[in-house]
C-alpha positions, 0 to 999 in steps of 0.5 A, a space after each residue: 662217926 667222924 674219925 678225923 680227930 683220930 688221924 695225924 694232921 699231916 695225913 689228913 691234909 695229904 689225903 683230902 680229896 674230892 673223890 672218896 679214898 679208902 685205906 686198909 691199915 693192916 700193920 703197926 708201921 702204916 698205922 703210925 703214919 695215919 693215926 694218932 697212936 694215943 687215940 686208938 688201940 688196935 691189935 694188928 695180930 687179930 685186927 685191921 682198920 678200914 678208913 674211908 675219906 669222902 665229901 659229905 653235905 650232911 651236918 657233922 652233928 648227924 652221925 653215921 652208924 655201921 650197918 653191916 659188913 660183908 666179906 665175899 670172894 676177897 672183897 669186903 663191903 662195909 655198909 653205913 647209914 646216916 642217923 635219921 633227922 626230921 630236919 631237911 638239913 644240908 651244908 656246903 660239902 666238906 671232907 669227912 671220914 669213917 674208920 672201922 676196926 674189924 677182924 683181920 682177913 685176906 681181903 683184896 678190896 674194901 668198899 664202903 657203901 652208904 645205905 639210905 
């Protein structure tokens, strides 16, 4: 749910932002600039990685889970949601990221959508 540990520290520092950032990594050369290659295995002949960096106020102990992927008209939408908790918990905003390895497609746009 938090892909930060998979990223190269230099990429993380250069790409933290107050607005969400989405990256599509479809080749090994780009992957090597973003991820620690020893922590993630991707077959770029068949797969790509979608990375989403965003501000969050949910504690890092609360996991995000994949809730569906839709591909329509050249646009891929990745749905995710926060695991349920009986606590009313929130923390100061911090940067968090999600990474999804998926079948490679000819998408021209990727959007991450949080479901409640």
